[in-house]
C-alpha positions in Angstrom: 98.8 153.8 104.2 96.7 150.9 102.7 94.9 150.3 105.9 94.1 154.0 106.1 92.7 154.0 102.5 90.5 150.9 103.0 89.2 152.3 106.3 88.1 155.4 104.3 86.7 153.7 101.5 84.8 150.9 103.6 83.9 153.1 106.9 80.4 152.9 106.1 80.2 149.0 105.6 82.9 147.2 107.8 81.5 143.8 107.1 82.0 144.4 103.4 85.6 145.1 104.0 85.9 142.0 105.8 84.1 140.1 103.0 86.3 141.6 100.4 89.6 140.6 102.3 88.4 137.3 102.9 87.1 136.8 99.3 90.7 137.8 97.7 92.2 135.3 100.1 90.0 132.6 98.9 90.7 133.6 95.4 94.4 133.7 95.8 94.4 129.9 95.6 96.0 129.3 99.0 94.6 126.9 101.6 93.6 128.8 104.8 96.4 129.0 107.4 97.3 125.8 109.2 95.9 123.6 106.4 97.6 121.9 103.7 96.0 121.3 100.3 95.5 117.7 99.2 95.3 117.4 95.5 94.2 114.4 93.8 95.8 113.2 90.5 94.8 110.5 88.0 97.9 108.5 86.7 98.1 105.8 84.5 97.4 102.9 86.9 98.0 98.9 86.9 96.8 96.5 89.6 98.4 93.1 89.2 99.6 94.1 85.8 96.1 94.9 84.4 95.4 98.5 83.4 92.8 100.2 85.5 91.5 103.8 86.3 92.5 105.2 89.5 92.8 108.3 91.6 95.9 109.0 93.9 95.8 111.2 96.9 99.3 112.1 98.5 99.4 111.7 102.3 101.2 113.7 104.6 104.9 112.8 105.0 106.3 112.1 108.3 109.6 113.9 108.7 110.8 112.1 111.9 110.5 108.5 110.4 111.0 109.6 106.7 107.7 107.7 105.9 106.0 108.9 102.7 102.3 108.0 102.3 100.0 107.8 99.3 96.1 106.5 98.9 95.4 105.0 95.7 91.7 104.4 94.9 90.5 102.3 92.0 87.5 102.9 90.0 85.6 100.0 91.6 86.3 101.5 95.1 89.3 99.5 96.1 91.4 101.7 98.2 95.0 101.2 99.4 97.1 103.1 101.7 100.7 103.0 100.6 103.6 103.9 103.1 107.4 103.5 102.1 110.2 104.2 104.5 112.1 107.1 102.7 115.2 106.8 105.0 115.8 103.1 104.3 115.8 103.8 100.2 118.6 102.6 98.0 119.4 104.4 94.9 121.0 102.8 91.8 121.0 105.1 88.9 117.4 105.7 88.0 116.0 103.0 90.2 115.1 103.4 93.9 114.0 100.6 96.2 112.5 100.9 99.7 110.8 98.7 102.2 107.1 99.6 102.1 103.8 98.6 103.7 100.6 98.2 101.8 97.5 98.6 104.1 94.3 97.3 102.7 90.9 99.0 102.9 92.5 102.4 102.8 94.4 102.1 105.9 91.6 100.5 107.9 92.4 96.8 107.0 95.5 94.5 107.3 98.9 95.8 106.9 101.2 93.7 104.4 104.9 94.1 104.4 106.2 94.8 101.1 108.5 96.6 98.7 108.5 99.8 96.7 110.5 100.4 93.3 110.6 103.8 91.8 111.8 104.0 88.2 112.8 107.2 86.5 112.8 107.2 82.5 112.9 109.8 79.8 109.6 111.5 80.1 108.1 110.1 83.5 108.4 108.2 86.5 107.0 104.8 87.6 105.9 103.8 91.3 105.5 100.3 92.0 104.4 98.7 95.4 104.4 94.9 95.9 103.1 92.9 98.6 101.6 89.3 99.0 98.7 89.2 96.3 98.9 92.6 95.5 101.1 94.8 92.8 99.9 98.4 92.6 101.5 100.6 90.0 101.1 104.1 89.1 103.0 106.3 86.6 103.2 109.6 85.2 104.3 110.6 81.7 105.3 114.1 80.3 
């Protein structure tokens, strides 16, 4: 029924009909089929205990290995790819600890073995990755 109505209305201009449908799809806020949205967040950040501005981009999680990936970019352009093994995590109350890897230069530098500690508290969650010479912390507050 709807297709018949659309074809009757847009019979003289089939390209306009295609444009309208494409526009409605883009306005819906959904990414095109087959693509995943990559949002950036600006949490509260620390680097080696000092407060610094940063942006956070979640990466694709690997369901087979349980790895979770996130990229943190600080205002001075230092970038770190942080990867934790979700299957090897230990949960104790509000605290989660996992083996992790800190990869320098946004995944193009050296890989450093490290640890991840996640802490839930009233109103927020704190993520902390530690490796030799690097302690990267970001947290969200409600």
